[in-house]
N, C-alpha and C positions, 0 to 999 in steps of 0.2 A: 589629294585624298588615297591614292593608290599606294604611296607611303604609308599612311595611318594603317590602311588594312593590311600590309604588308607587317607591319610591326604588332599591330592586334593578334595576327596569325601565325608570327613566330613566339609569342608572349605565349599564345594558348598551347601553341607545340611542347617549349619548356615547362609549362606547367604541367602538361600530361606526362611527360616523362620525370621531372620531379617525382609523381607521384608513383613511380616503377621500385620497387622494392627488391631485393634478395636477401634470404635467410638460411641460414644452415643448423642444422640439429640434429643432434644424435639419439638412438630410441636407449643409448645405455653409453653414459660416460666411464664406466668401469667393466673390462673384461678379463679372461684368464686367456692366456698364452693361447692361439691357435682359434678363436671363437669369434666367430662371423658374424658382427652386427650392423646396422644398418645408420646410414649418414645421408638425410634426406635434404635437399635444395629446394625452397621455393620460391618460382620467380611470381611476383605479382604486378602486372603489366599489362598494356592494351597492346603491347605489340607481343611478336614471337621474336626470341632470338636469331642475330643472323650464324652463330654456330652453338653448338650445346656447350655445357663448360666439360673439361677435360679434368680429368683427375692427375693431382700432382703424385710425382715419384718420390717416395720418403725412406729413408733405410730403417727397416726393422717394420716397417708398417707396410701394408699392400692395402689400394685402396681399386678397384675399381667397377665400373659403369654399371648400372640395371636400366632396366626398361622403362623409359619416361612415360608420365600421363600429363593430362591435361585436363581442365575444368573451365567452364566460363564461370565468371563470379556477377558481381553487381557494378552496375555503373560502365557495362563496356568490357570490364578487368579482366583477364584471362591468367587463371590461375592454372601456373604447370608446374611439375613436380621433379625431380630429376634425383633419383634415389642411387645410392652409392653402396657397394661391400666394400667393410670395413674388415682387416684381420691386422692382429700383432700378431710378430714375432720374438718379439724382446720383450722383457720386462721391464717394468717404469711408465713416467709420462711422456706421452708423444704428443704435440702440438701440429694439430692438422692447418694448414695457411688459410689464410682465405681465398675463398671462391673468386675469378674475374666473369664476365659474361656484356655480350655488347647487343643493347636493345636500341635501335633504332639512331646508330651513333652516339650512344651513351654509357658509360662502363660503369657498371654495377659490379660492388663489393661486398661479398659476406663477412661477417664475426669469425675470427680464426678460432678453432675449437681445439680441446686438450680431453684426450683420451686417454686412459694408463691403466696399462696391462700389468698379470699379477700371476705367479706361478698357479699351476693347477693343483701345488699339493695344498693349498688354500681353503679347497673345497670338503666342505665335511660332510662324509656319507651316511644315510640312514636309511631306515623305509620301511615301508607300511603296507596295513594289509586290505587288498582289495578285492570283495568278492572270491576269498579263499585263498587270492594269488599275493605272495609278495612284492612289492614292487619295490625297486629300490631311487633313491634321489639324493642329488648333491645339494648344499646349501652354502653359501657366502654371505658376509655381510663386508663390504667395501667401502673406504673412506680414503681421500686423499692420502699421497704417502707422507708428506711431511705433518708433522703432530701443530695440531691449532693452536692457536693462544685462547685465552678465556675471553668470552664472546665473539670471538670468530663464527661464522655461520658458513658450513661446509655442504657440499654435499655428499649424501649417502644413499648407499644402495644394498637391498638385500635381491641375492641373483637365485634363482631354484632351477636346478637342472633336471627336467626328467625326461625319461628315455623317448625316443622320436614316435615311437609305436606309440605313445599315447598320445590323445586329442584333448588337449586341455583348454577352459574357458575359463578364463580370470573372474572370480566369484565375490570379493571382497577385497578388503586392505590387510596390509602384515600390521600385527600388532606385539610393540615391543618393550619392553621394561626399560625405565631410564634413571640412571643413578649420578647425577651429577650433571646433566644432562638435557638440554632440550630439546626436539624433536617433533618437529610436524609429521601429519599423519603419512605412513608410505603408500602411497596408490598406485597401481598397476601401470605399467609404459606402455605403450602401444605397439605390438610386433614383438617378436621374438627373434632369439640369437639362433645359431646352430654351432654345434663345438663336436670332436670326436672326444670322448672319455670312456677309459676303461672297456677299450677295445669297441664302444660300440653307438652310435650317433645319439646327443641327446639335446634339445629343444632349451634354449633358456628363457626363462621370466622373469622379467625386472619390477623390482617395487621401488619407485623414486623419491626421496625426500630431503630433506634437511637438516643438522643436527648441531647445535651451537651449547660449548662446554661454559659450565656457569661455576665453576673454582678451578683452581692449577692443583694439577698431580693425575693419579689413573682416576678417567670416570669410565665409564660403561654403559654400552648400548646394547639391551636384550638379556636376557633370550626372549624369544616369544613366538608367535604362529602366525601361519597364513594362508587363508582357507580358499581351495580353486577347486574348482570341479574340475575332475575327472573323467575323458571318454573311455570306458572300454571296452573291448572287444568281446562279447560272450556268445558260446556256443553250445544251445539247447536245442534237442531233440533235430540238432540234425541243422537248425537255421542260426544264421551267425548276424549279432546286432549289436551297433554300439548302443551302452548304457552308460548313466549318468554316474558319477558315484564321487558325489562333495569330500574332500579329504582335508583333514587340522594338519598340516604337515608343522614340526619342529623346527625354529631358525635358532642359531649359535648367538652365543653373546662375544662382543668384540669392545675391546678394551682401549681407551684411549689416552695419551699421554698430553695432556693441556697442558699448554706456558703458558706463564704469567706473563701481563704485560709489563715491558720493561719501564723505567723509574723514566723522568724528565716529560711527563704531561702537562701540556698547556694547563691553567687555574680553570679554564669554561670546558676542559672535556668532560666530558657524558656516556662516554662508553660506545662511541662509535667504530666501528671497527671491519674493513672495508678498503674498499678502490670508490671514489663518490664523487658526483660533479653536483653542485648548486646552480640554482635557478629561480627568478622572482619575476613575478606577476602583479602592477599594482593598480587598482582603481582610481585614476584621477583624476577624472574626468567632473566639472563641476564640482568642485572644492570651493568651500568656504571656509574661510577663516576658523580653525580650531576644531574643521569637521574630522572624524577619524578617516582614516584609511583602511580599505580592507585590501590583502594583502596574500597573494597563494606562492607559498615558497614549495618550489619541487626539488627532490633529491634523488638522482638517480644513478646505478653504478651495481657492483655487485659486492656485497656483505649481510650484517643482521640488519636488513630491513625493517622487517616486522618489527625490532624493537630499539630502531634509530630515535633517538632525542631529538625535539626541534630546533630548529639555528634557530641563532639569537639574534637579538641588535648589535652592531656598532657604533654607541654614542653615549657621551657621556650622562652621567645619572642624572635625571631632573629634565630633560630637553624633550623626552617620548616619556609616555604612558600606554603599557603594550597589555596585553588583555592574555588570560590563559588560550594557547594554539588549540586548534580542533585538526585533531587528525584525519585525512582522508582514507580511502582506501584505497590501496596500493596497487598501481598496474603488474599485471605479470602474476604468474601463479605463486602459490606459497611454496611451494616445491621445488624452485630455483632460489639459486641466491642473486641473479640477476632482475633489475625491474626499476622502480621507481615509485615514490612514496609522494604524495603530496600532503603540504599542512595548509589550514586556511588559519591566518593572525592578522587581528585587529590591533592597528597603534593609534597615537590620539596626539598631536605636536601638544605639548604644556608651554612652547616658545615659541616666536615667531621660528616658521623652518620654510624652505623652498626646496629641500631634496628629500628624502624617503633616503632614511640611514642603508647603509651598506648590512649584509647580513653574513654572519660566519658560521659554520660547521667545522667543528676539530674532529679527527679522527688519528686512527692509527691504521697504519698500510701494514700487511703483514708481508708482503711482498719484499719491500725495503725494510724494514722491522724500525717504520720512525713516524713520528706524529706532525700529521700535516694540517692543514686548513682550507677547506672550501671554502670562497666569499663570493660576493655578488658587489654588481658596482650602486652606488650609489644612484637614483630615479630622481631628477630634477622635476618640479610641478610649479604650474602657478594656480591662487586661486582668484576667486571673484572679489569684490566687497558683499559684507552680510549686513544687512540693517536690521538682525533679531538681536533684541535685548539678551543679556544672560537671566538663566532663570525662568525663562517664556515656557510655555507648559505648549506641547504639540497640539496644532489645530488640524482640525478636519480637511484632507487635501482635496486640491483642484482637478475633479473630473473631466473637465474641459481637454484637456491635452489629448489627441488621438493617438492611437495605441502606434502609430506608424512613425512619430516623433519622439517620443516616450526613449530617455536616456536612462531611467533608471526606476524604480519602484514608487509608486506611492508611498506615503508615510503612514505612522501608525495614526491608529481612532481611539477615541475614548469610547471603553465599553461601556460607560453608562451613559450615554450621550442623551439614548433616547430612554431613560428611567425618569417616570416623575417622581415627585415626592411622599405622593400617597401611593393607595392600591394603584393598579393599573389597570385598567377596562378595556380590551381587545374591541376596538370599535371598529375595527375592521371587518368582524364578523359580525356584531351585533347591528347593522344598518338593517340586516333584517327586519328587526323589532317595528321598522319602518312599516313597510307593509303588511306583515303578521298582524298587527293593531286595524291597520285598514282593512284585511280581509275577515276581522271579526266583525269591523262595525259592519260590513256588507253581508258577511252569514248572517248577524243579531239580526238586522232587519227582514233579511230573509225568513228565520225562521218566524221571527214575529208574523211576518203579513200569510205566510204559506203553512207553516210546519206546526206553531205550537196549537191552532185552534183546533186540530184534531188530536190534541192529547187532553186538553182541556176535561174537565168532569164535571156532572149537573151541578155540583154546588163547589160553593168557594172552602177553602181550605179550612178553615177558622170555624167553621159549622160541624165539617167532619169532627174535625178536636173538640170541638164542645157537645158533640152527641157520643164520642168513645167515652168523654167525662160521666155522660149520666148512665153511662152503660158500668160504669168502674164502680157509680155511686148506689147502682140496686141492692138488694137485701142479699147476704149473705146465700142465703138458701140457692139451692143448684135450679132450681126450678124458675125462681124470678129472674135471677141470671139468664140463663138459656135462653127464658123467654126475649129481654133486651138486647142480647146480642144477634138473637135471629129476626127481632125487629129493626137493628140496624144493619143489616146484610138487606136484607128488602128494601131496604129506603137508601141505602148508599152505594150498594153494588148490584151491578146489572145481571141479569141470569146470565149474560153470554161472557162474561168475566169472573165468574165462578167457579174457582179449581176444586180437585175433590175435595182439601180439606175445609173449604167453605162448606161445601154439600154436605160432609159428612155430618159438621158443627150445626148444619139447618134437620136433618135426619135426628140426628140427637134430640134435638129441643120438639120435635115431631112426638118423640118414643117417648120423653121423661113429662114432658109438661100438657101433654091433649089423651091423656090414659084415665079411665074412670078414680082409679082412686091413686093421685101425683102421690108421691114419696116426698117429702119435704126434710130433704137433708143439707147440709152445710157442702157448699167446693171449696175445695181446698184452696189456699192462695197462689199455690205455685203455677197452676191451672188456670185460674181465672189471669192471671199475666200473660201464661202463654196466649190464650185465646183472644185476651187484649191488642196483643201485638202483633197477630194473624191480621187480627182484622182492620188494624193501623197500616201494615203495610199494603194489603190489599185494596185501600180506601182512599190514602193519600196521592197525590197526584207524584209521579214521580220528579227527580230532581230534574232540571233544564240541563240540556247538554252543552248548553250555551255556557251555563256556569260553570259546567265540569271544565271545559277546556280554558276558560279563563283563569281558572284554578291552577289548570296545569302551567299552563304559559307565565304565572305569577311566580313559579317556584324556578325561576332560572339560577341555575348555580354562580355563588358569589367567588367573584374571582380572588386566588390565591395569592398572597402578597409576599414573596421571599424576599428577605432582604440579607444574603449572607454577606458577612464583612470582608466583602474583596475588594474595595476599596484600600483602602490600605496597599495591598500588594499590588494594585492598579496601578497607585503612584510609585512605588516601587520600582516597578517595570519602567514604565515613562523614564525613570529618573536613569535608570541604567541604560536604557537605550540613547538617551540625548547624552551621556558619556560617552558611546559607543560600546559598553558592555553589553553585547548580545546575547552571550550564551547567560548573564545573569538575568536579565529582562527575561529570556525562556525561561529559568526558572521560575520564577516569580510567574508567571501565568500557568505555569503546570501547579502552583502550589496554590492558586487560586481555585482551578479546577483539575483537581485530581483523577477524575473518573473519565466515561467516557463522553457522558453529557457537557460539551461545551461549548459556551454560545457563539454564533457567528462572527462578531465582532473579534471575540478573544482567538478565535482559529485565523481570523484573516493575518492577527498582529505575531502569532506564534508561527507563522508562514512568515511573515516580513523579516520575522529573526533567524529561521533558516538559511532565508535568504542572503542576508547579509553574514552569516557565518560559513559562506561559501556551501549550503547544501539545498542544490534547484530542487532536488528530485523530492524534499521533504517538503519545501515550500509548495509545489506544485498541487502533494497531497493534500495541507492544510487549505488551502486557497478554495480546493473541490468542496470540502468538506462543511468550510463555511457555505459556499453554495450551497449544498446539500441541506441544512441547514437553513438559510434564508437564500431562496434563491435571485431575489433582488437586489443584495449585496451590490454594488456596484464597485464598488473599490476592491474589493474579491475579484471580481469580474474582470476588469481591467487591467490590472496584474496579472493573472495569469494569461492574458491574452499576450499581453508582452511576452513573459516567461517564454510560452509558447512560441512566439516571434525569432526568441532571442536563442533558442536552446532547438529549434525545429523537431520538436516532439512529435511523436506519434500518435494522433487522436484521430476522431470518427471527422470528415470532411463533410461540410454542409453544402446541399443544393443550396440554388439562389432564394428558392422560395421559403427556403428555412429560414437562411439567413433574413428575409423580410418578414418572418414570424419573430425572429428573437430581437427584432428593436422593442415591442414589449413584451411586459414580465408576464409570464406563464400565470400570474393571480389574476392579472385583468382579463385574460378570456374566461377565466374561475369564474371572475365578478360578473360580468357580461352575462355569462350562460346562465346562470342563478339570477339574476335581475330579470331577464327575458323568461324565463316560466315562471316568477313573480306577477311578472305581466301579464303571462296568458290567464295564469288564474285568477286573479283580479278582472281583467276581462271579461271572464266567464262568468264571475259571482254579479257584476254590473248588468250583464246581459239580462241576469235572471232578477236581478234586482230594481233597478230604474224602469221607470215610463216616461220620461221627459225624450225629445227627439235627443238631443244638442248630449245627451250623456249616454242615448245608447249609440250615437256614431261614433264618441269617442270609444266605446267599451268596442265597437266593431273597428276601430281603428287597431289598439293593442290584440284582438284576435289572430289579424291578419297578419301585423308586423312581428309580433312577439314569435311566431313558431320560425320566421325567415331570420331574426335577430341569433335565434337558439340554436339555428342549425349551421351559421357561418361560426358564432362562437365555440360551437362542440366542435366542428370541422376543427378550429385553429386550436383546440385541447389536443386533440387528437394526433394533428401531423406537426405539434408542437417540438422542438430537437430537443435531443433528450440522450445523455448519456448510456440509457440503459437500453439503450440501440445495439452497444455491442454487447451487453451481457448483463443478464440480470442484478440488480442490483447490488445483492449479497454477494456477486460473486466479480463484481467488479475491481479491479487493482490496479496501483498506479506505481510505475518505477520510481523507486526513490535513493536510485544514487547521484551519487555526486559529478559523477562524470559518465561518457557513454561506457558503454558495459557490451559485453558479447553474447548475444543466445546462443547456444550451441545445441546440437541434434539430441544428446545424451545430457543427463544428471551429471555429467562429472567434466573436468577442466578439461580430458582428453578430447573430448568430442568436438566436432568439427562446428564451426563458425558458421551461422544462418542469419544473421544482420547485426548491426552496431545499434542499440535500442539509448536514443539520447535518455536522459534523467526526463521525469515526469512525465511518460511518455502513457497511455491507459491502455488496458489491455484486459480479459478474464482469465479468471484462473481455474486453470482444468484441472490439476492436482500437482501436489507436493511429494516431493520424495527425498528422504535422505539427506535435508541441508538444500536442496534444488525446487524450485516452483516451473510447471507447466504454463506458461503465461501463452494463451490467443493473443494478440496485438491487435489494433482495433483495425489496422488495415490488414487483416485477416494469416499474416505470419505467425509461425508455430515454432517455441524456442521453450531450451529449458535457462532458468536463469536462478541464479543463488538467492536462497528465500531471505537473505538478510539485505539485498535491494528489493523487495516486493513488497507492498502492504497491501492490506484490503483498503478499499474507500470505506465501507461503514465498519468503523472499530469495533473490536466484540465487545458484548457485553463485560461488563465487571462483573467477574466469579463471586460465588458468596463465600462467607466467612475472609479471612484476616488476607492481606496482600502481600499491570504495563500495558442543486438541482447544479450538477456542476456546470463548468466552462464549457464552452464550445469551441 
C-alpha cells in the first residue's frame, strides 16, 4: 500500500513539474546600433527556481539582467518575470541562445531568439508641429536581411524614435500601403526602447506585423502613417502642465526583393513556405463498418500559417472519400510568424480499412532552400459489427443513456416527426377550452337564477315589437304619430328609466296634441324613423351578457397551417449526414431556414453538424437556441450536457433544489399553475350555484386545495433554473471558438491573460470594441475576447430589405 502511495505521489510530482514552462520574448526583433530593448523570460511553475537565470556573454551583443517580478496565477501557478536589457554593437543578425533554469530539479529551457541590428543611417528624420513647437522624430521600417521567397511570411516592424522628454501614449495602429505584398495590421508592442541619436536621448516605439510577398521581384511596403498620442509640457501663466496632442506621423516606404521559388516542387505542393511539423488526432471510438472518421490535423512551426493549405491523405484513389476540410482558428498572434493552425477533416472508407491513412504536407524550407514533406503515421483502428442496412433512414436516438456514460452525441432527429398531415391544432394550449365551457355553464346557471330576473321587462319582447309596429303604422300627420308614440312610452318605458330624450318627446306631444287649435301637418319620414329607433332602444331588453360571452369565445383564432417546401432539403441533409458530409448537411439546413427563426429540431441538427465538423462552440450555441425555442427538447438538453461535461465549459452552477426542479419541464409548472387557477374559479362559481351538499363539499375542496397547489406551482416557476440569471436574454452570449481561447485585460492581443475560456461557455456581453467583446462569464470573471469567437444567444432580427431555455 505504501509503495502505491509513493508511486502516486511521484506521478503527481511529475505532472506538476511537466506543467512548468519557460518562455522567452523580445519587445522588438529589429534595433539600431546602440539601441537598448527588452528581453523577457516568463516562468510558469508552482515553485521558485533554485537560482535566477544568468545572462549569456555574446560577441557584439550585451545582455544585462534587470529587476525580476512575480505574479500569482491560477491553480497555484506562480508567474515569474525575468527582464533583461539587450543592446547590439554590430550590425546583422544575432542569435540569443536558449536560457536554462532549474525548478525543483527539473531543467527548463526556453526557445532561442534572433535579433537583427541595423546602422543608425537607416533612420529617416522628419518633424511635426505640436503647440507651435517643431518636434523632430525618426522612422524606419525593418525586415530580415535576407530577401524573402514568394509566399514566405517574415516579421516586419515600424520603428518611431521620439525625443525622450516627450511622453507618448500609443493610440492606434500603423497603416501602410501594400504593393505586391500582403501584410497584417501593424499593432503596437509593449514597452519602449532607448537609444542615443543626434546627441539626444530618444525612446523607440515599435509596431509589429508580418509580410508575405505575392510575386517575385520588387515589392513595396509603405509609405503610411501611424497615429500616436503625444504628451507635451506646456507653460501657461506660470503653470506647467502635460497636455495631450494626437499626431499622425509619416512612415517611409521599404522595397523588398522577393525571390521566386526554385524548380523541383513536388506535384502536391500547394504553396506552404516555412518550417513545419504535422500531427493528427483521430476519433476512432465506436466505429461501425463504413462510418466516417473525424480527424484533427495540426500544423505547427514558422511560416505562412494564415494561408497554409490543408494536408492531404496518402492513399490510392478509390479507397477513401475525403470531404472539404474546415480551417480552424490558429493559435498564436497573427503578427507572429510562429504558431500553429488546425484543420477539421472528415474521411469515409470506400473499401474495408483498418487504419487511417497517413497525411502529408509538402513545403519549401527557406533556410535550406529545399522542398520537404511533413508526414503523419497511419493510425490503426477497429470496427464493431453493424446490423443497419444500407439506405436506412435515421431514427430518433435513444435518450436512456446517462450523460456520464455517453461517448458521443445523439444523432439527428426528423424535423417533420411531429408535423401532422392536416392543419396543426395546438392542443397543449387549448385544453383550457374544457374548463372554460364548464365555467360558462356554471355562469349561465348563475345568471339564470340570480341575475337575469332583475333585468326582465314588464312584457315580452314580441309584444314590444308589435306595439312599435302599431306606432309606425299611424297616420302621417304629426299629431297622430306623436300621440301614438307618447302612448307607447307611457305603456312600455317606466318613468324611472326615461332619459332626457324620451321626456322631450313627451313634452313635444303635450305641446302639439293638446292645444286648442292643433295644426295637422305631416311629419318627415326621417324624423319618424329616428323616434321609432329611440323607442326601440329604450324599450327592448338588453342583449344577454351570456350570449355576448359565448359569441366572444366562439371566435377562436383559426390555426394557421404553413407547409413550406422544406421536406426535400431535410432529406438531402440526412443523406449528406449519412455519407459523412456534415458541411453539406449544414448548408441544406441553412437553405431550408435562411432567416433567424429556426425550428428547435433544425437548430438541434445544425448543432450536431457543427460538432462533427470540430466546432464545439457553435454546437453549444445551437443546442442552447434549440432549448430556447423548445425547453422540452430532450435530445438538445442531453447533448448540451454531454458537451459541457466534455469541454469543461463555464456555465451557471445549479443548487441541488434547482436540479430537482429541473427534473420536470418548466411547462409542467406553468400548466399546473393555470389548472389550479381554473379550479379556484370553478369552485367559487360552484359555491354560488350549487345547493346540494355533495356538490358544495366538492367546491369547498377546490377552494381550499386550489390556492395551495397554485402557490406551490408558482414557487416552482419562480425558482426554476434559467440561464437568464446570468444576464437578460438579449445580452446572453456563447463563446463559439473551436478551442480554448484566452480572455485578456485589454481589447488587444497585448493585454494580459485573465483566464482560458473553454468553447461553449456562457456569459453576458457587456460592450464591443474594435473587433473585441467585453464578456462577463457565468462565474463572474470578466475579460476581452475576439468578437469573432462570441455570439449572442438570441440571433439578431433579420434586417429589412435585401441581405447572416437554455441548458443548465
